[in-house]
Every structure is written in structure tokens, then in C-alpha cells.
C-alpha positions in Angstrom: 166.0 -30.0 1.2 166.6 -33.2 -0.7 164.8 -36.5 0.1 167.1 -38.9 1.9 168.3 -41.8 -0.2 167.4 -40.2 -3.5 169.9 -39.0 -6.1 170.3 -35.3 -6.4 167.4 -34.0 -8.7 169.5 -31.1 -9.9 171.9 -33.5 -11.6 169.7 -36.5 -12.4 172.8 -38.8 -12.0 174.7 -40.5 -9.2 177.1 -38.2 -7.3 180.7 -39.3 -6.7 182.9 -37.6 -4.3 186.6 -38.4 -4.8 189.1 -37.8 -2.0 192.9 -37.4 -2.3 195.5 -36.3 0.2 197.4 -34.0 -2.2 196.8 -30.8 -4.2 195.6 -32.8 -7.3 197.7 -30.9 -9.8 200.6 -33.4 -9.7 198.5 -36.6 -9.5 197.7 -37.8 -13.0 195.8 -40.9 -11.7 193.1 -38.9 -9.8 192.8 -36.4 -12.6 192.1 -39.1 -15.1 189.7 -40.8 -12.7 187.7 -37.6 -12.2 187.7 -36.8 -15.9 186.6 -40.3 -17.1 184.0 -40.8 -14.4 182.4 -37.4 -15.3 182.6 -38.3 -19.0 180.7 -41.6 -18.2 177.9 -39.5 -16.8 178.6 -39.4 -13.0 178.4 -36.1 -11.1 182.0 -35.9 -9.9 183.5 -33.6 -7.3 187.2 -34.2 -6.5 188.4 -33.0 -3.1 192.1 -32.3 -2.5 194.2 -30.4 -0.1 194.8 -26.7 -0.4 198.4 -25.6 0.3 200.0 -22.2 0.1 201.5 -23.2 -3.2 198.1 -24.1 -4.7 197.4 -21.7 -7.6 193.6 -21.9 -7.2 191.0 -23.5 -4.9 188.5 -24.7 -7.5 188.6 -25.6 -11.2 187.3 -28.2 -13.6 188.8 -31.3 -15.2 186.6 -32.0 -18.1 183.1 -32.1 -16.5 184.4 -32.9 -13.0 184.7 -30.2 -10.4 187.9 -29.9 -8.3 187.8 -28.3 -4.9 190.7 -27.9 -2.5 190.2 -28.0 1.2 192.5 -26.4 3.7 193.7 -29.0 6.3 195.0 -27.3 9.5 197.4 -29.6 11.4 196.8 -28.9 15.1 197.0 -32.6 15.9 199.9 -33.3 13.6 202.5 -33.2 16.3 202.2 -36.1 18.8 201.3 -34.9 22.3 204.2 -36.8 23.7 206.6 -34.7 21.8 205.3 -31.6 23.6 205.6 -33.0 27.1 208.5 -33.3 29.6 209.8 -36.8 30.3 211.3 -38.7 33.2 213.8 -40.0 30.7 215.6 -36.7 30.9 214.1 -34.8 33.9 216.5 -31.9 33.6 215.7 -31.2 29.9 213.9 -28.1 28.9 210.3 -28.5 27.9 209.9 -29.2 24.2 209.4 -26.2 22.0 211.2 -22.9 21.5 212.0 -22.2 25.1 215.4 -23.9 25.0 216.5 -21.9 22.0 215.3 -18.7 23.8 217.3 -19.5 26.9 220.5 -20.3 25.1 220.3 -17.1 23.1 219.4 -15.0 26.1 222.5 -16.2 28.0 224.6 -15.5 24.8 223.2 -12.0 24.8 224.0 -11.5 28.5 227.6 -12.7 28.0 227.9 -10.5 24.9 226.8 -7.5 27.0 229.4 -8.2 29.7 232.1 -8.5 27.0 231.0 -5.2 25.5 231.3 -3.5 28.9 234.8 -4.9 29.4 235.7 -3.6 26.0 234.4 -0.2 26.8 236.6 -0.1 30.1 239.7 -1.2 28.1 239.1 1.5 25.5 238.7 4.2 28.1 242.0 3.1 29.8 243.9 3.2 26.5 242.5 6.7 25.9 244.2 7.8 29.1 241.5 7.0 31.7 242.1 6.3 35.3 244.0 3.0 36.1 242.1 2.7 39.4 238.7 3.2 37.7 239.6 0.6 35.1 240.7 -1.9 37.7 237.6 -1.3 39.8 235.3 -1.7 36.8 236.9 -5.0 35.8 236.6 -6.2 39.4 232.9 -5.3 39.5 232.3 -7.3 36.2 233.9 -10.4 37.7 230.8 -11.8 39.5 228.4 -11.4 36.5 231.1 -12.9 34.2 231.4 -16.0 36.5 227.6 -16.2 36.9 227.1 -15.9 33.1 229.6 -18.6 32.4 228.1 -21.0 35.0 224.6 -20.3 33.7 225.8 -20.8 30.1 227.1 -24.3 31.0 223.8 -25.1 32.8 221.6 -23.9 29.9 223.8 -25.7 27.4 223.4 -28.9 29.4 219.7 -28.6 29.7 219.3 -27.8 26.0 221.5 -30.8 25.3 219.3 -33.0 27.5 216.3 -31.9 25.4 218.2 -32.8 22.2 219.1 -36.2 23.6 215.5 -36.7 24.7 214.2 -35.9 21.2 216.8 -38.3 19.7 215.6 -41.0 22.0 212.0 -40.5 21.2 212.8 -40.7 17.5 214.8 -44.0 18.0 212.5 -47.0 17.4 215.0 -49.3 19.2 214.9 -47.7 22.6 213.2 -49.7 25.3 210.7 -47.0 26.3 209.7 -46.3 22.7 209.1 -50.0 22.0 207.2 -50.5 25.3 205.0 -47.5 24.6 204.2 -48.5 21.1 203.7 -52.1 22.0 201.3 -51.2 24.9 198.9 -49.2 22.7 199.1 -51.8 19.9 198.3 -54.6 22.3 195.6 -52.7 24.1 193.8 -51.1 21.0 194.8 -53.3 18.1 193.9 -51.6 14.8 192.5 -48.7 16.7 195.9 -47.9 18.1 196.6 -45.2 15.4 194.5 -42.9 17.6 197.4 -42.9 20.1 200.3 -43.4 17.7 199.3 -40.7 15.2 196.4 -38.6 16.2 197.3 -36.3 13.3 195.2 -38.5 11.1 192.1 -36.9 12.7 193.1 -33.6 11.0 192.0 -35.1 7.6 188.7 -36.1 9.1 188.1 -32.7 10.7 188.9 -30.9 7.5 187.1 -33.1 4.9 184.2 -34.5 7.0 181.8 -31.6 6.8 182.6 -30.9 3.2 181.8 -34.5 2.2 178.6 -34.4 4.2 177.4 -31.2 2.5 178.0 -32.8 -0.9 175.6 -35.7 -0.1 177.4 -38.3 -2.3 176.0 -41.5 -3.5 179.5 -43.0 -3.8 182.8 -42.0 -2.2 186.1 -42.8 -4.0 188.9 -42.7 -1.4 192.4 -42.5 -2.9 195.3 -44.0 -1.0 195.5 -45.0 2.7 195.0 -41.6 4.4 191.5 -41.2 2.8 190.1 -44.6 3.4 189.0 -43.9 7.0 187.7 -40.5 6.0 185.5 -42.0 3.3 184.3 -45.0 5.4 183.3 -42.7 8.3 181.5 -40.3 6.0 179.5 -43.2 4.5 178.6 -44.5 8.0 177.3 -41.0 9.0 175.2 -40.9 5.9 173.8 -44.3 6.5 172.9 -43.3 10.0 170.7 -40.5 8.4 169.0 -43.0 6.1 171.1 -42.4 2.9 172.8 -45.2 1.1 176.5 -44.4 0.4 179.1 -46.8 -1.0 182.8 -46.5 -0.6 185.5 -47.5 -3.1 189.1 -47.6 -1.7 191.7 -47.0 -4.3 194.9 -48.5 -2.9 197.9 -46.8 -4.7 200.5 -48.7 -2.8 201.0 -51.2 0.0 201.1 -49.1 3.2 203.4 -51.5 5.1 206.0 -51.1 2.3 206.0 -47.3 2.6 209.2 -45.7 4.0 208.7 -44.6 7.6 209.5 -41.2 8.9 213.0 -41.0 10.5 211.8 -38.4 13.1 208.7 -40.4 14.2 208.9 -44.2 14.7 205.2 -44.2 15.5 204.1 -42.9 12.1 204.3 -46.1 10.0 202.7 -48.4 12.6 199.9 -45.9 12.9 199.3 -45.8 9.1 199.3 -49.6 9.0 196.8 -49.8 11.9 194.6 -47.1 10.4 194.4 -48.9 7.0 193.8 -52.2 8.7 190.8 -50.8 10.6 189.1 -49.3 7.6 190.1 -51.2 4.5 187.8 -54.2 5.2 184.9 -51.7 5.7 185.1 -50.3 2.1 182.4 -51.7 -0.2 184.9 -52.3 -3.0 188.7 -52.0 -3.4 190.6 -51.1 -6.6 194.4 -51.0 -6.9 197.2 -50.6 -9.4 198.3 -54.2 -10.1 197.3 -57.8 -9.9 200.3 -58.5 -7.6 199.1 -55.8 -5.1 195.5 -57.0 -5.5 196.5 -60.4 -4.3 198.5 -59.0 -1.4 195.7 -56.7 -0.2 193.1 -59.4 -0.3 195.3 -61.6 1.9 196.4 -59.0 4.3 193.0 -57.4 4.9 190.9 -60.5 4.5 188.9 -58.9 1.7 185.9 -61.0 0.5 186.9 -60.5 -3.2 190.1 -59.6 -5.0 190.4 -55.9 -5.8 189.8 -54.8 -9.3 192.9 -53.6 -11.1 193.0 -50.1 -12.5 196.5 -49.5 -14.0 198.2 -46.1 -13.9 197.9 -46.2 -17.7 198.3 -43.2 -20.1 195.5 -42.0 -22.4 195.2 -44.1 -25.6 193.5 -41.2 -27.4 194.7 -37.6 -27.3 192.7 -35.5 -24.9 191.1 -32.2 -26.0 192.7 -29.8 -23.5 192.1 -26.2 -24.5 195.2 -24.0 -24.6 197.7 -26.8 -23.9 199.7 -26.0 -27.0 201.7 -28.5 -29.1 203.8 -31.2 -27.4 207.4 -30.0 -26.9 210.3 -31.9 -28.6 212.5 -33.8 -26.2 215.6 -33.7 -28.4 215.2 -30.0 -29.0 215.0 -29.4 -25.3 218.2 -31.5 -24.9 219.9 -29.7 -27.7 220.7 -32.9 -29.6 220.1 -34.1 -33.1 218.1 -37.1 -34.3 221.1 -39.4 -34.6 222.4 -39.0 -31.0 221.4 -41.9 -28.8 219.4 -40.7 -25.7 218.0 -42.7 -22.8 215.1 -41.2 -21.0 213.9 -41.4 -17.4 210.7 -39.8 -16.2 209.9 -39.4 -12.5 211.5 -38.5 -9.1 215.2 -38.6 -8.7 215.5 -39.6 -5.0 218.1 -42.3 -4.1 215.7 -45.2 -4.1 215.0 -44.5 -7.8 218.5 -45.6 -8.9 219.0 -42.7 -11.3 222.6 -42.2 -10.2 223.3 -45.5 -12.0 222.4 -43.9 -15.3 224.9 -41.1 -14.7 227.7 -43.4 -13.6 227.2 -45.6 -16.7 227.8 -42.8 -19.2 231.7 -43.2 -19.3 231.0 -46.8 -20.5 228.5 -45.7 -23.1 230.3 -43.2 -25.4 228.0 -40.7 -27.2 224.9 -41.7 -25.2 223.0 -38.9 -23.5 220.4 -39.2 -20.8 217.3 -37.0 -20.3 215.8 -36.9 -16.8 212.3 -35.6 -16.9 211.4 -34.6 -13.3 209.1 -32.3 -11.3 211.8 -29.8 -10.2 214.7 -30.3 -12.5 216.8 -27.5 -11.0 216.9 -24.8 -8.4 215.4 -26.3 -5.2 215.9 -29.9 -6.0 219.0 -31.0 -4.2 218.9 -34.6 -5.6 219.0 -33.2 -9.2 221.8 -30.8 -8.3 223.8 -33.8 -6.8 223.3 -35.8 -10.0 224.6 -32.9 -12.1 227.6 -32.4 -9.8 228.4 -36.1 -10.1 228.1 -35.9 -13.9 230.5 -33.0 -14.0 232.9 -34.8 -11.7 233.2 -37.8 -14.0 233.3 -35.7 -17.2 229.9 -36.3 -18.6 228.1 -33.2 -17.6 227.4 -32.2 -21.2 225.5 -35.5 -21.7 223.0 -35.2 -18.8 219.9 -33.1 -19.4 217.4 -32.2 -16.7 213.9 -31.4 -18.1 210.6 -30.4 -16.6 207.4 -32.4 -16.6 204.9 -32.0 -19.4 201.2 -32.4 -18.9 200.2 -36.1 -18.4 198.3 -36.2 -21.7 201.6 -35.3 -23.6 204.0 -37.6 -21.9 204.2 -40.5 -24.2 204.4 -38.3 -27.3 207.1 -36.2 -25.6 209.2 -39.3 -24.8 208.7 -41.0 -28.2 211.9 -39.6 -29.9 214.2 -41.2 -27.3 216.0 -44.5 -28.0 214.9 -46.2 -24.8 213.2 -45.7 -21.5 214.9 -46.6 -18.3 213.4 -47.9 -15.0 216.4 -48.2 -12.7 214.6 -48.4 -9.3 215.9 -50.3 -6.3 214.3 -53.2 -4.5 211.6 -51.8 -2.2 208.4 -53.4 -1.2 206.2 -51.1 -3.3 208.6 -51.1 -6.2 208.0 -54.9 -6.6 204.2 -54.7 -6.8 203.1 -52.6 -9.9 203.6 -51.6 -13.4 204.4 -48.0 -12.5 203.2 -45.1 -14.6 206.5 -44.4 -16.4 206.6 -48.0 -17.5 203.3 -47.7 -19.3 204.2 -44.3 -20.6 207.4 -45.7 -22.2 205.3 -48.5 -23.7 202.9 -46.1 -25.4 205.9 -44.2 -26.7 206.9 -47.5 -28.2 210.3 -47.3 -26.5 212.5 -50.3 -25.7 212.6 -50.5 -21.9 215.7 -51.1 -19.7 214.3 -52.2 -16.4 215.8 -53.3 -13.1 214.8 -56.8 -11.8 211.9 -55.6 -9.5 209.3 -58.3 -9.6 206.3 -57.2 -11.6 208.0 -55.0 -14.2 210.8 -57.6 -14.7 208.2 -60.4 -15.2 206.3 -58.2 -17.7 209.4 -57.2 -19.6 210.6 -60.7 -20.0 207.1 -61.9 -21.0 206.4 -59.3 -23.7 210.0 -59.0 -25.0 209.8 -55.2 -25.0 213.1 -54.7 -23.3 216.0 -55.9 -21.2 216.2 -56.6 -17.4 219.3 -55.9 -15.4 220.2 -56.6 -11.7 219.2 -53.5 -9.7 222.2 -51.4 -8.8 224.6 -53.5 -11.0 226.5 -51.1 -13.2 228.0 -53.7 -15.5 224.7 -55.5 -16.0 222.9 -52.2 -16.7 225.5 -51.3 -19.4 225.0 -54.7 -21.0 221.2 -54.1 -21.1 221.5 -50.7 -22.6 223.9 -51.9 -25.3 221.5 -54.7 -26.2 218.5 -52.4 -26.8 220.6 -49.7 -28.6 222.1 -52.4 -30.9 218.7 -53.7 -32.1 215.8 -51.3 -31.0 213.4 -52.6 -33.6 213.5 -56.0 -32.2 212.1 -54.7 -28.9 209.7 -52.2 -30.5 208.1 -55.1 -32.4 206.6 -56.3 -29.0 204.2 -53.5 -29.2 202.6 -54.9 -32.4 201.2 -57.8 -30.3 197.4 -57.6 -30.6 195.7 -56.0 -27.6 198.9 -55.3 -25.6 198.8 -51.5 -25.8 195.0 -51.4 -26.0 194.8 -53.0 -22.6 197.3 -50.5 -21.2 195.2 -47.4 -22.0 193.4 -45.3 -19.5 190.2 -45.8 -21.6 190.4 -49.5 -20.7 191.0 -48.8 -17.0 188.1 -46.3 -17.0 185.8 -49.0 -18.1 186.9 -51.2 -15.1 186.4 -48.3 -12.7 183.0 -47.4 -14.1 182.0 -51.1 -13.8 182.9 -51.0 -10.1 180.8 -47.9 -9.6 177.8 -49.4 -11.4 177.9 -52.6 -9.5 177.9 -50.7 -6.2 175.2 -48.2 -7.2 173.1 -49.5 -10.1 170.2 -47.4 -8.8 171.8 -44.1 -9.6 174.2 -45.1 -12.4 174.0 -42.9 -15.5 173.1 -44.5 -18.8 176.2 -46.2 -20.4 178.0 -43.9 -22.8 178.8 -44.9 -26.3 182.6 -45.1 -26.2 184.8 -44.4 -29.2 187.6 -47.0 -29.6 191.0 -45.9 -28.3 193.4 -44.5 -31.0 196.8 -46.0 -30.6 199.9 -44.7 -32.3 
């Protein structure tokens, strides 16, 4: 047994438990956080979620340990969705029963049809006319009964469908009254009624966190803030001092809600509002979002800013191989102009604008670097189909991701980096990862007029800003950067610009937050080598 309130004697350093609600592998921010905190001397364990697609349950990132936890979802479906309702009293109960009844009646009618077919076949083969007529007469009552029952079953199944549609519609009176009742009665605690599935994270992670006996909990994103705060409160009840850092990746009220569950987003907002003020420190991804979080949650101090910045110095990653060549993967030579986009290709990202602009940009190619560039990615397939339709299919290249430590080097041979995203609340608030990766690749940037990135681009002079979704203005911006790329690249020579946008600089900010909260268990400061910038 360890003495309460004393750092683990086996490690001789403060123990940090990081929490994230994904499988870690695709999240470069949490990977870099874990690696850099461990390199600074903290004893780091990163807990993520184990899925069926996870290749392994435990591994290491530098000196940090990664451990995935299976999260069963017994509470994930709202109880209301499993109950009957007076809205549609004749609807079947939710679940698989309606489908079973519909198909059972289909099978019965099919059987009757087969028996009629057998009688007709026997008659054509010379069977008795009387026997044929009597057989068809005997089948008449079950035929009528099956038809009537089919209509009844179809009606009840339809009532269930209409009930489910009503429950998913946030504008219906009953839905609004139900949600409003719990929000008025319970305030920020109303998530317990609106989305009890949030408890699933607590039930899965809670015991694991307790067993690790952390000195500090780093909760990434909004689903983990409550899990971290409650774990710290349990530890304090046992006499152990535990501090919580909430790492706000985005503004939860700006997240797109779920079309099938109008209660989901209000529940996440309430959940975050309950626990965010109880974190001991908050860090986030931009100064714009820091200001907003302080105002919305009444935080006593402005959150520290830890950008989603790439590594300034190459990471020593065994067996990673050399960085692939973007132009070679596209099958183009050094003189062919190519615009690169790195990230998801869903409609809010505006990538379709890049495809539609190609007929106006002769000889220009685009490289879309995305997680699933082909196969099971319908958005990518639609982009390719659109490209073929307008005659530019040979100039659109879908490429897979490379490891996060290779991204900037991989992108560097492009002529410009594009950020075509649409106006969404969270799009306005941060310098997103791809923006900083383009910067370290020293690419001129063509960026839509979302607030933070547009302001930065205009301030630094590293690219051109266009009106989001405006094809003609996008073409203008691309032509400008292709006509004089060195003019825009010169912005990166500004002293301190890229140095401040390195992960090494962000890691110092995060380490400072840790040390301020737990100076009693902080490791000795490491001697840091200066970042090497290309």
C-alpha cells in the first residue's frame, strides 16, 4: 500500500493520467501531450477507448504508457426510446418486435400463395376440378385474414416509425416540453435525464483511474471533464490531493448535434457547464476560444493556450521509415502546380469547392490527404465522381495520412495549402492543425474567411483569404498565391513566428500548468534543446 497524498515511490515523480474519448491512434494532440509530458519527467498514463478496430490494448509513446479501456454502452440509448408512448398508443413497442411481426405476416402470406400455386399446378397436371375448387375455397379465409392482419401490422409498424420521427424532431411540442422540464428542474445536472449514456464513460474509466492513483488528471475534451473531476473528488475524499486540467478542444455549444437525438447536444452543454468550473485549470486551442470559455463558464482565469502545433524538431520514431514524397504519390512532376488539403472531407470542410474550381485553374492539381481516401469513404467517392463528371478526374488525387511527425515534410513540395472550411462556430475559434502544418511546410495558405485563421493570415501575410463557399473569390486567391509564392513564403522568415507555432513551445506551456498545480510532485525541469526549424 502507498501512503495517501504522497507521490508513488516506485516512480519518484508526479503521476499524470490523461483521458481521451477515442482510440488515441488518430489523435495527434493527445499523443504529443503524452510524449512531451513524459519527456519532461512526469509519469504518464494515457487512457483511451478500446474498440473492435483497435490493433492493440497497450503500447508506449516515448516514455508514456497508453492503455485502452473498453466502454460498454448499456446506457447509451435513452430509456424513453425503449418505451411505449401515448403519442402513438397503437405503435409497436420500440425494438425489433415490429420487424419480426411484419416479416412473420409476410411469411404467412407467402405460404398461402405457395399452397395456391401447388393447387393450380396439380389442376394443370390433370387433377380434379372439384378438388381444385374446394382447395381454393378453403384457402379464402386465411387469405382474407392474412391480408387484414398485414394491413394492421403495417399500420402499427408505421405508427412506431412516426413515433420515432416525432421523438427525433426537436420542434415537436412534447419534445420541447420534456427537455424544458428537466432543464428547468435540474439546471446543469439535467444531462442525467437527457443523456444518461454519459455515465457509461464514468463506469468504464472510474475504477481504472482510481487504481492508477494519479497526482494530476488531464481530461481531454468535453466528455472526459466530468470523469476527471469526479475521480479527483473521490481521491480527495480519501485524503489524496489530485488536480484536474480540462483540455477544451472545441466549444461544445458549437458542435453539430445528432439528427436522431435532439436531447444529445443540450445534454453535452449541461454536462460541460456542470464540471468545467470545477477543473483546477483549463487549457484550450486558441486565445479566441480561451476568452469564450472564460466568459461562458465563469472561469476565474483565462485558460492557457496550447496550440495544435506540429513538432519543430524531427521525432526519433523507430521504424517509421523515410517520409514519402507527395508528388510521387500523385504521379506528377516538380513543375506541375498542386494544391494540398489535409483533413476530413465532409461537407462542412468545403473541399468540393477545390474540385469545382479546377476547370477555372488549367493544369492545377489537388491532393486531398485524408484518413480513408477510398473504399468506405462515401464523401471521398462523391468528390471523385464530381471530378470525373466535370472532366478533371485526372487532376484530383486522394492520398492517405502519414504519421503526424511527417506531415509538414510530406506537404512541403506542394505549391499551396488550402483551408476551405465553411462558417461554423468551432471553425471560427482556432488555428486548426492543418493551418499550422501548412505553415511549417512553408506553404502559402489559401484560407476561407473564418475568423481566427483569416485574421492570422491577413496579419502575417502568409496567404490569401477568400469568402467561404465563393468559387470566383477562391479562384482569385489561388491565382494570387501561384503567381508569386515567394512573396507569401517570406512571411515565415519573420523572427519567432514558426518557433511559437511548434509543439515544443506548446509543451512548455502545458508543463508550466502542471507544475503550477502540483509543484510538490513536479519533476526537475529538463534541459531543453532548441527547436530545429526548416
